[in-house]
C-alpha positions in Angstrom: 10.0 49.3 -77.0 8.6 48.5 -73.6 8.7 52.0 -72.7 5.4 52.5 -74.9 3.6 50.0 -73.1 4.4 51.3 -69.7 2.8 54.5 -70.7 -0.2 52.9 -71.8 -0.8 51.0 -68.9 -0.1 54.4 -66.9 -2.7 56.1 -68.8 -5.2 53.4 -68.6 -4.5 53.3 -65.0 -5.0 56.9 -64.4 -8.3 57.0 -66.6 -9.7 53.8 -64.3 -8.8 56.0 -61.2 -10.5 59.1 -62.5 -13.6 57.0 -63.4 -13.7 55.2 -60.4 -13.4 58.3 -58.0 -16.1 60.2 -60.4 -18.5 57.2 -59.6 -17.7 57.2 -55.7 -18.2 61.0 -55.7 -21.4 60.7 -58.0 -23.5 57.9 -55.9 -23.7 59.8 -52.3 -24.7 63.1 -54.3 -27.8 60.8 -56.3 -29.0 59.3 -53.3 -28.9 62.9 -51.2 -31.1 64.3 -54.5 -33.1 61.4 -54.5 -34.2 61.7 -50.6 -34.7 65.2 -51.1 -37.2 64.8 -53.9 -38.8 62.5 -51.6 -38.9 64.8 -48.8 -40.1 67.5 -51.1 -43.1 65.5 -51.9 -44.1 64.6 -48.4 -43.9 68.2 -47.7 -46.1 69.4 -50.3 -48.6 66.7 -49.3 -48.7 67.7 -46.0 -49.1 71.6 -46.7 -51.9 70.5 -49.1 -53.6 68.5 -46.4 -53.2 71.2 -43.9 -54.8 73.7 -46.3 -57.8 71.5 -46.8 -58.7 71.2 -43.2 -56.7 67.9 -42.6 -54.3 68.6 -39.9 -53.6 65.1 -38.7 -52.9 64.1 -42.1 -50.8 67.0 -42.9 -48.6 66.7 -39.6 -48.0 63.0 -40.5 -46.7 64.1 -43.9 -44.6 66.8 -42.5 -42.9 64.4 -40.0 -42.4 61.9 -42.8 -40.6 64.7 -44.7 -38.5 65.8 -41.6 -37.5 62.3 -40.8 -36.4 61.7 -44.5 -34.5 65.3 -45.0 -34.3 67.2 -41.6 -34.3 70.9 -42.5 -34.5 73.5 -39.7 -37.1 75.8 -41.5 
């Protein structure tokens, strides 16, 4: 009879391990996606400012975007 209980505990332990691993792996990628989104917004604002002839504002936005998410292009 005690064999069924240990199988149940093993299943629960395996499920919890999988759930914790999924949460750990998902957290950095979510933060990375948020940073990319924020950097992209600053990049767009910077390009719009440059197009409008506001070069200093545009450069500041582009620098902010680069600080958030350095990108070689």
